[in-house]
N, C-alpha and C positions, 0 to 999 in steps of 0.2 A: 559420490560423483568423478569421473575422470574428467583429466583437463583436456580432451578435445570431446567430449561430451557436450553437447548442447541440448537438451532436455531442461527444460525450466524447472525450477524450484518450486515446490508449492508450497504458501504459510496458510494455518490455520487464522481464523476470526479472531482466538487470542491470542496468537502471534502478530499478527496484522496489529491488533491495539495494545500489544506492548511494544511492538516495533517504532510505532509513529509516537508513545504516550498519551493517547488516545482510548478513551472507555469501546467498549464493543458498542452502546447504544450513538457514541457521536462517530463510529467507525459508520453504523448503518445510515447514518441519519445522513451523511456525506453521500456513501453512495446513492441513496435512494434520491439526492438532489445533484448527481453525476459530478459531486465533487471528488470522488476517489475511484480508485481504478472496479473495474467490474469482476465481482465475484467469478468463481468456476462450480459450476456444480458436479458437487462429487453422488451424489445421493439425495435422497427423498429429503434431509434434513440434514442434508451437510455441504460447506463450498467451502474453496481456500480460494487465495489468493497467489497471482504469478508474484513471487519474491522481489525481482526485480523492477517492478511494476511497481511495487511499494516503497522501495529503496529510492525512484526514482518519483515519486511523487513527494517524499521526504527531502531528496535534496534542493528539487523546484520550490519547496515551500524556503528552504533554506537560501537559497540563489533569491528570491522573490526579498524576503528581509534586509538580503545586503544588497540588492540595486536600491530599496526606499531606503538603507540608510546613506548608501554613496551619493545619491540625488541630495538629501537634507545637507 
């Protein structure tokens, strides 16, 4: 990807699970509950996630823990 290319990077379900340290099952459960970024359908049996949304989700979890610790 070029520095001025704004095309989102897609990551697979396996990659999203690795990035978050969650199992595929938990990623799918969180998706079903609306607690994880939406998947982008790529084909009949293939989905992907926008990498920046997954990293944003991770950062939000980190921020929530830090806020809770600071309030304690």
